[in-house]
C-alpha positions as CSV (number, residue, x, y, z in Angstrom):
1,M,9.9,13.4,-1.3
2,S,7.5,15.9,-2.7
3,K,4.7,17.4,-0.6
4,F,2.2,15.1,-2.3
5,E,4.3,12.0,-1.6
6,H,4.8,13.2,2.0
7,D,1.0,13.7,2.4
8,L,0.3,10.3,0.9
9,F,2.8,8.7,3.3
10,N,1.1,10.4,6.2
11,E,-2.4,9.3,5.1
12,I,-1.2,5.7,5.0
13,D,0.2,6.1,8.5
14,K,-3.2,7.5,9.7
15,I,-5.1,4.6,8.1
16,L,-2.8,2.0,9.7
17,W,-3.2,3.7,13.1
18,R,-7.0,4.4,13.0
19,N,-8.3,1.5,10.9
20,W,-5.8,-1.4,10.9
21,D,-4.6,-1.3,14.5
22,P,-4.0,-5.0,14.8
23,I,-3.0,-4.9,18.5
24,G,-5.5,-2.4,19.6
25,L,-3.3,0.5,20.7
26,N,-5.0,3.5,19.0
27,R,-6.7,4.5,22.2
28,I,-3.3,5.0,23.8
29,P,-1.7,8.3,22.6
30,G,1.8,7.3,23.8
31,C,1.8,4.4,21.3
32,R,1.1,6.6,18.3
33,D,4.3,5.5,16.5
34,E,3.6,1.7,16.9
35,Y,2.8,1.0,13.3
36,R,5.1,3.6,11.6
37,D,7.7,1.0,10.8
38,Y,5.2,-0.6,8.4
39,V,4.3,2.6,6.5
40,P,7.2,2.6,4.1
41,E,6.4,-0.9,2.8
42,I,2.7,-0.2,2.3
43,Y,3.6,3.2,0.8
44,R,6.0,1.4,-1.7
45,L,3.2,-1.0,-2.6
46,K,0.8,1.8,-3.2
47,M,3.2,3.9,-5.2
48,S,4.1,0.9,-7.4
49,G,0.5,0.4,-8.4
50,S,-0.3,-2.6,-6.2
51,D,-3.9,-3.5,-6.1
52,Q,-6.2,-3.8,-3.0
53,E,-5.6,-7.6,-2.7
54,T,-1.8,-7.3,-2.7
55,I,-2.0,-4.6,0.0
56,A,-4.5,-6.7,2.0
57,L,-2.2,-9.7,1.9
58,K,0.7,-7.6,3.1
59,L,-1.3,-6.2,6.0
60,Y,-2.5,-9.7,6.9
61,E,1.1,-11.0,6.7
62,L,2.4,-8.2,8.9
63,A,-0.3,-8.7,11.5
64,L,0.3,-12.4,11.7
65,D,4.1,-12.6,11.3
66,E,5.2,-9.4,13.0
67,M,2.6,-9.0,15.7
68,G,1.2,-12.5,16.2
69,T,-2.4,-11.3,15.7
70,E,-5.0,-13.1,13.6
71,L,-6.9,-10.5,11.8
72,T,-9.2,-11.8,9.1
73,I,-8.2,-11.3,5.5
74,E,-11.5,-9.7,4.9
75,F,-10.7,-7.0,7.5
76,C,-7.4,-6.4,5.9
77,R,-9.1,-6.1,2.5
78,Q,-11.3,-3.4,4.0
79,V,-8.3,-1.4,5.3
80,A,-6.5,-2.0,2.0
81,G,-9.5,-0.6,0.2
82,R,-9.0,2.7,2.0
83,I,-5.3,2.7,1.0
84,A,-6.0,1.6,-2.6
85,G,-8.5,4.4,-2.9
86,L,-6.0,7.1,-2.1
87,K,-4.9,9.2,-5.1
88,T,-1.4,8.8,-6.3
89,D,-1.3,11.7,-8.7
């Protein structure tokens, strides 16, 4: 992984932690790695050129199926917009 790819991966991790946070843990420092298992999948979507809606649907699916939370799709679109806006080159 190049430095750029590593930095992009870390930016996605930060967005998931700070902005997505479907179970409300980002105020607890000891839980910082809670969403890291989801970063590779979102990173792959971003690197493959997936659009905001595709990323939003994946975030929504992860929140619902993996964590049992019911975020709105609109909220997931907002978070996905941040990810979609990251530069890939």
